[in-house]
C-alpha positions as a Markdown table, in Angstrom:
| # | Residue | x | y | z |
|---|---|---|---|---|
| 1 | Met | 94.2 | 91.4 | 128.8 |
| 2 | Tyr | 95.1 | 93.8 | 126.0 |
| 3 | Ala | 93.6 | 93.3 | 122.4 |
| 4 | Leu | 96.1 | 93.9 | 119.5 |
| 5 | Ile | 93.8 | 94.3 | 116.5 |
| 6 | Asp | 94.5 | 94.0 | 112.8 |
| 7 | Gly | 92.2 | 96.8 | 111.7 |
| 8 | Asp | 92.5 | 96.1 | 108.0 |
| 9 | Val | 90.8 | 92.7 | 108.5 |
| 10 | Leu | 87.9 | 94.3 | 110.4 |
| 11 | Val | 87.4 | 96.8 | 107.6 |
| 12 | Tyr | 87.2 | 94.1 | 105.0 |
| 13 | Met | 84.8 | 92.1 | 107.1 |
| 14 | Ser | 82.7 | 95.2 | 107.6 |
| 15 | Met | 82.4 | 95.9 | 103.9 |
| 16 | Trp | 80.9 | 92.5 | 103.0 |
| 17 | Glu | 77.4 | 93.2 | 101.6 |
| 18 | Ala | 77.6 | 96.8 | 102.7 |
| 19 | Glu | 76.3 | 99.1 | 99.9 |
| 20 | Thr | 77.3 | 102.4 | 101.6 |
| 21 | Lys | 80.0 | 103.7 | 103.8 |
| 22 | Glu | 77.5 | 104.3 | 106.6 |
| 23 | Gln | 76.4 | 100.6 | 106.5 |
| 24 | Ala | 80.1 | 99.5 | 106.6 |
| 25 | Arg | 80.8 | 101.8 | 109.5 |
| 26 | Glu | 77.8 | 100.3 | 111.4 |
| 27 | Asn | 79.1 | 96.8 | 110.7 |
| 28 | Phe | 82.6 | 97.8 | 111.9 |
| 29 | Asp | 81.3 | 99.4 | 115.2 |
| 30 | Ser | 79.2 | 96.3 | 115.9 |
| 31 | Leu | 82.1 | 93.9 | 115.1 |
| 32 | Phe | 84.5 | 95.9 | 117.2 |
| 33 | Glu | 82.1 | 95.9 | 120.2 |
| 34 | Ser | 81.5 | 92.2 | 119.9 |
| 35 | Ile | 85.3 | 91.5 | 120.0 |
| 36 | Ile | 85.8 | 93.6 | 123.1 |
| 37 | Glu | 82.9 | 92.0 | 124.8 |
| 38 | Glu | 83.9 | 88.5 | 123.8 |
| 39 | Leu | 87.5 | 88.9 | 125.1 |
| 40 | Phe | 86.8 | 91.0 | 128.2 |
| 41 | Thr | 89.8 | 93.2 | 127.3 |
| 42 | Glu | 91.1 | 95.9 | 129.5 |
| 43 | Gly | 92.2 | 97.9 | 126.5 |
| 44 | Tyr | 93.1 | 97.7 | 122.8 |
| 45 | Ala | 95.5 | 99.0 | 120.1 |
| 46 | Met | 94.4 | 98.7 | 116.5 |
| 47 | Ala | 96.6 | 99.0 | 113.4 |
| 48 | Met | 95.4 | 100.3 | 110.1 |
| 49 | Gly | 97.6 | 99.9 | 107.0 |
| 50 | Gly | 98.9 | 103.3 | 105.8 |
| 51 | Gln | 99.9 | 104.4 | 102.3 |
| 52 | Ser | 103.6 | 103.4 | 102.5 |
| 53 | Asn | 105.1 | 99.9 | 102.7 |
| 54 | Phe | 108.8 | 99.1 | 102.4 |
| 55 | Arg | 107.9 | 95.8 | 100.8 |
| 56 | Thr | 106.7 | 97.4 | 97.6 |
| 57 | Glu | 109.9 | 99.3 | 97.3 |
| 58 | Leu | 112.0 | 96.1 | 97.9 |
| 59 | Tyr | 110.0 | 94.0 | 95.5 |
| 60 | Pro | 107.7 | 95.8 | 93.0 |
| 61 | Glu | 105.9 | 92.6 | 92.2 |
| 62 | Tyr | 104.6 | 92.3 | 95.8 |
| 63 | Lys | 100.8 | 91.9 | 95.8 |
| 64 | Val | 100.5 | 92.8 | 92.1 |
| 65 | Asn | 98.1 | 89.9 | 91.8 |
| 66 | Arg | 95.7 | 91.8 | 94.1 |
| 67 | Ala | 95.3 | 94.7 | 91.6 |
| 68 | Lys | 91.9 | 93.4 | 90.4 |
| 69 | Ser | 90.5 | 93.1 | 94.0 |
| 70 | Lys | 91.8 | 96.6 | 94.8 |
| 71 | Ser | 90.1 | 98.0 | 91.7 |
| 72 | Thr | 86.7 | 96.7 | 93.0 |
| 73 | Arg | 87.0 | 98.4 | 96.4 |
| 74 | Pro | 84.2 | 100.9 | 96.9 |
| 75 | Glu | 85.1 | 104.5 | 96.3 |
| 76 | Trp | 84.6 | 105.3 | 100.0 |
| 77 | Tyr | 87.1 | 102.6 | 101.2 |
| 78 | His | 89.8 | 105.1 | 102.1 |
| 79 | Asp | 87.3 | 107.5 | 103.7 |
| 80 | Leu | 86.0 | 104.7 | 105.9 |
| 81 | Lys | 89.5 | 103.8 | 107.1 |
| 82 | Ser | 90.3 | 107.5 | 107.8 |
| 83 | Asp | 87.0 | 107.9 | 109.7 |
| 84 | Ile | 87.8 | 104.9 | 111.9 |
| 85 | Val | 91.3 | 106.1 | 112.7 |
| 86 | Asn | 90.0 | 109.5 | 113.6 |
| 87 | Asp | 87.2 | 108.2 | 115.8 |
| 88 | Tyr | 88.9 | 105.3 | 117.6 |
| 89 | Glu | 91.5 | 106.6 | 120.0 |
| 90 | Gly | 93.5 | 103.4 | 120.0 |
| 91 | Cys | 93.6 | 103.1 | 116.2 |
| 92 | Val | 96.6 | 104.4 | 114.2 |
| 93 | Tyr | 97.9 | 104.2 | 110.6 |
| 94 | Thr | 101.1 | 102.3 | 110.0 |
| 95 | Glu | 104.2 | 104.1 | 108.5 |
| 96 | Asn | 106.2 | 102.3 | 105.8 |
| 97 | Cys | 105.0 | 98.8 | 107.0 |
| 98 | Glu | 101.8 | 96.9 | 107.3 |
| 99 | Ala | 99.2 | 96.4 | 110.0 |
| 100 | Asp | 100.6 | 92.9 | 110.6 |
| 101 | Asp | 104.0 | 94.4 | 111.5 |
| 102 | Leu | 102.6 | 96.9 | 114.0 |
| 103 | Val | 100.5 | 94.2 | 115.7 |
| 104 | Ser | 103.7 | 92.1 | 115.9 |
| 105 | Ile | 105.7 | 95.0 | 117.4 |
| 106 | Trp | 103.0 | 95.6 | 120.0 |
| 107 | Ala | 102.9 | 91.9 | 120.9 |
| 108 | Tyr | 106.6 | 91.7 | 121.5 |
| 109 | Gln | 106.5 | 94.9 | 123.6 |
| 110 | Lys | 103.7 | 93.4 | 125.7 |
| 111 | Lys | 105.6 | 90.1 | 125.9 |
| 112 | Lys | 108.8 | 91.9 | 127.1 |
| 113 | Ala | 106.8 | 93.8 | 129.7 |
| 114 | Lys | 105.1 | 90.5 | 130.8 |
| 115 | Gln | 101.7 | 92.0 | 130.1 |
| 116 | Pro | 98.9 | 89.7 | 128.8 |
| 117 | Tyr | 97.7 | 90.3 | 125.2 |
| 118 | Ile | 95.7 | 88.6 | 122.5 |
| 119 | Val | 96.2 | 89.1 | 118.7 |
| 120 | Val | 93.0 | 89.7 | 116.8 |
| 121 | Ser | 92.9 | 88.8 | 113.2 |
| 122 | Val | 91.7 | 86.2 | 110.6 |
| 123 | Asp | 95.0 | 86.5 | 108.7 |
| 124 | Lys | 97.0 | 83.3 | 109.0 |
| 125 | Asp | 100.2 | 85.3 | 108.5 |
| 126 | Leu | 100.0 | 86.5 | 112.1 |
| 127 | Asp | 100.5 | 83.0 | 113.3 |
| 128 | Cys | 104.2 | 83.7 | 113.3 |
| 129 | Ile | 103.5 | 85.8 | 116.5 |
| 130 | Pro | 103.6 | 83.8 | 119.7 |
| 131 | Gly | 100.9 | 84.1 | 122.3 |
| 132 | Lys | 97.1 | 84.1 | 122.4 |
| 133 | His | 95.1 | 84.7 | 119.2 |
| 134 | Tyr | 91.5 | 85.3 | 118.4 |
| 135 | Asn | 89.8 | 84.7 | 115.1 |
| 136 | Pro | 86.7 | 87.0 | 115.0 |
| 137 | Arg | 85.3 | 85.2 | 112.0 |
| 138 | Lys | 85.3 | 81.8 | 113.7 |
| 139 | Lys | 85.0 | 83.3 | 117.2 |
| 140 | Gln | 87.9 | 81.0 | 118.1 |
| 141 | Ile | 90.7 | 81.6 | 120.7 |
| 142 | Tyr | 93.9 | 79.6 | 120.2 |
| 143 | Glu | 97.5 | 79.7 | 121.4 |
| 144 | Ile | 100.7 | 79.9 | 119.3 |
| 145 | Thr | 103.9 | 78.7 | 121.1 |
| 146 | Pro | 107.3 | 80.4 | 120.3 |
| 147 | Gln | 108.3 | 77.1 | 118.5 |
| 148 | Gln | 105.2 | 77.0 | 116.4 |
| 149 | Ala | 105.6 | 80.7 | 115.5 |
| 150 | Ser | 109.2 | 80.1 | 114.3 |
| 151 | Leu | 108.3 | 77.0 | 112.3 |
| 152 | Phe | 105.4 | 78.8 | 110.7 |
| 153 | Phe | 107.8 | 81.5 | 109.4 |
| 154 | Tyr | 110.3 | 78.9 | 108.1 |
| 155 | Lys | 107.4 | 77.1 | 106.4 |
| 156 | Gln | 106.4 | 80.4 | 104.7 |
| 157 | Leu | 110.1 | 80.9 | 103.6 |
| 158 | Leu | 109.9 | 77.5 | 101.8 |
| 159 | Met | 106.4 | 77.7 | 100.2 |
| 160 | Gly | 106.2 | 81.5 | 99.8 |
| 161 | Asp | 102.8 | 83.2 | 99.8 |
| 162 | Pro | 100.8 | 83.1 | 96.5 |
| 163 | Val | 98.2 | 85.5 | 97.9 |
| 164 | Asp | 100.9 | 88.2 | 98.2 |
| 165 | Asn | 102.8 | 87.0 | 95.1 |
| 166 | Ile | 105.9 | 85.9 | 97.2 |
| 167 | Pro | 107.6 | 83.1 | 95.3 |
| 168 | Gly | 109.4 | 81.0 | 98.0 |
| 169 | Val | 111.0 | 77.8 | 96.6 |
| 170 | Lys | 109.3 | 76.7 | 93.4 |
| 171 | Gly | 107.6 | 73.3 | 93.7 |
| 172 | Val | 107.3 | 73.5 | 97.5 |
| 173 | Gly | 103.8 | 73.7 | 98.8 |
| 174 | Pro | 102.3 | 73.4 | 102.3 |
| 175 | Lys | 102.6 | 69.6 | 102.6 |
| 176 | Thr | 106.1 | 69.5 | 101.3 |
| 177 | Ala | 107.2 | 72.3 | 103.6 |
| 178 | Glu | 105.7 | 70.5 | 106.6 |
| 179 | Lys | 107.5 | 67.3 | 105.6 |
| 180 | Leu | 110.8 | 69.0 | 105.3 |
| 181 | Leu | 110.5 | 70.7 | 108.7 |
| 182 | Lys | 108.8 | 67.9 | 110.7 |
| 183 | Asp | 112.1 | 66.5 | 112.1 |
| 184 | Ala | 113.7 | 69.9 | 112.8 |
| 185 | Lys | 115.2 | 69.7 | 116.3 |
| 186 | Ser | 115.5 | 73.5 | 116.8 |
| 187 | Ser | 114.9 | 76.8 | 115.1 |
| 188 | His | 118.6 | 76.8 | 114.0 |
| 189 | His | 118.1 | 73.3 | 112.5 |
| 190 | Ala | 114.9 | 74.5 | 110.7 |
| 191 | Leu | 116.6 | 77.5 | 109.2 |
| 192 | Ser | 119.4 | 75.3 | 108.0 |
| 193 | Ile | 116.9 | 73.1 | 106.2 |
| 194 | Val | 115.4 | 76.2 | 104.5 |
| 195 | Cys | 118.8 | 77.4 | 103.4 |
| 196 | Cys | 119.6 | 74.0 | 101.9 |
| 197 | Glu | 116.4 | 73.9 | 99.9 |
| 198 | Tyr | 117.2 | 77.4 | 98.5 |
| 199 | Met | 120.6 | 76.1 | 97.6 |
| 200 | Lys | 119.1 | 73.0 | 95.8 |
| 201 | Lys | 116.7 | 75.3 | 93.8 |
| 202 | Phe | 119.1 | 78.0 | 92.8 |
| 203 | Ser | 122.5 | 76.1 | 92.7 |
| 204 | Glu | 124.6 | 79.3 | 92.7 |
| 205 | Ile | 125.2 | 80.4 | 96.2 |
| 206 | Asp | 124.8 | 84.1 | 95.5 |
| 207 | Glu | 121.5 | 83.5 | 93.8 |
| 208 | Ala | 120.2 | 81.2 | 96.5 |
| 209 | Tyr | 121.2 | 83.7 | 99.2 |
| 210 | Asp | 119.7 | 86.7 | 97.4 |
| 211 | Asn | 116.4 | 85.0 | 96.9 |
| 212 | Leu | 116.2 | 83.8 | 100.5 |
| 213 | Met | 116.9 | 87.4 | 101.7 |
| 214 | Ile | 114.2 | 88.9 | 99.5 |
| 215 | Asn | 111.6 | 86.3 | 100.6 |
| 216 | Gly | 112.6 | 86.6 | 104.2 |
| 217 | Lys | 112.2 | 90.4 | 104.2 |
| 218 | Leu | 108.8 | 90.2 | 102.5 |
| 219 | Leu | 107.5 | 87.5 | 104.9 |
| 220 | Tyr | 109.1 | 88.5 | 108.2 |
| 221 | Leu | 106.9 | 90.5 | 110.7 |
| 222 | Met | 108.8 | 93.2 | 112.6 |
| 223 | Lys | 109.5 | 92.6 | 116.3 |
| 224 | Asp | 110.5 | 96.2 | 116.8 |
| 225 | Tyr | 110.7 | 99.4 | 114.9 |
| 226 | Asn | 113.4 | 99.2 | 112.1 |
| 227 | Asp | 113.7 | 95.4 | 112.7 |
| 228 | Tyr | 113.9 | 93.5 | 109.4 |
| 229 | Phe | 114.9 | 90.0 | 108.4 |
| 230 | Asn | 118.6 | 89.7 | 108.4 |
| 231 | Leu | 121.0 | 86.8 | 107.7 |
| 232 | Glu | 124.6 | 87.4 | 106.9 |
| 233 | Lys | 126.1 | 85.6 | 104.0 |
| 234 | Lys | 128.6 | 83.8 | 106.3 |
| 235 | Gln | 125.7 | 82.6 | 108.4 |
| 236 | Phe | 123.9 | 81.3 | 105.3 |
| 237 | Glu | 127.0 | 79.4 | 104.3 |
| 238 | Asp | 127.5 | 78.0 | 107.9 |
| 239 | Leu | 123.8 | 76.8 | 107.9 |
| 240 | Leu | 124.4 | 74.9 | 104.6 |
| 241 | Glu | 127.2 | 73.0 | 106.3 |
| 242 | Phe | 125.1 | 72.5 | 109.5 |
| 243 | Asn | 122.5 | 70.4 | 107.7 |
| 244 | Val | 125.0 | 68.2 | 105.7 |
């Protein structure tokens, strides 16, 4: 089995209570080894977030609420990441996307090639990737089915993501999103429910469609390079009729 690792998560876990870059690096190496030993992996690929991200260009307010936490990062934070990328052969920086996207791309490549893989992260956002997952904080392995992965994404479209400053549909939280989607008979049906909720919120079809597209592009994890959330205006209108 091949481990597909969210490197950013491991870096943050390694920095907890570390006063120096050397201490954080020791923590990282130990954490990485424990993951590999726990999962009995044949190999790994690890994604580390680079400097560019299309989401910030699309939506300047993306993750602005994290400015304070970023300002408290140790001055050696970027040097630590750079050292890890240089020293770990299977670790690479992302280009114009996030570590989540690259892990997702790798997962779909493995899935297409019918090769076993496991996604390693503590970030719930990666639950829209089907397959085996491992949470290194809880030391827990769990499975996400394709249906669960799709529903998780549609749930995110409804409720947004306050952590990343993604608005979603105002007034729709996790419980409401789950209630709205619980009777969805298919992914097509679930997406039609999402479209109708946007229409109720924004009333004007252009505004509803534009907001859905922005949220979709911010939340969607790429399945291949240059793969982005896309829904034609006509499809949006058809989905509104589908759920009537």
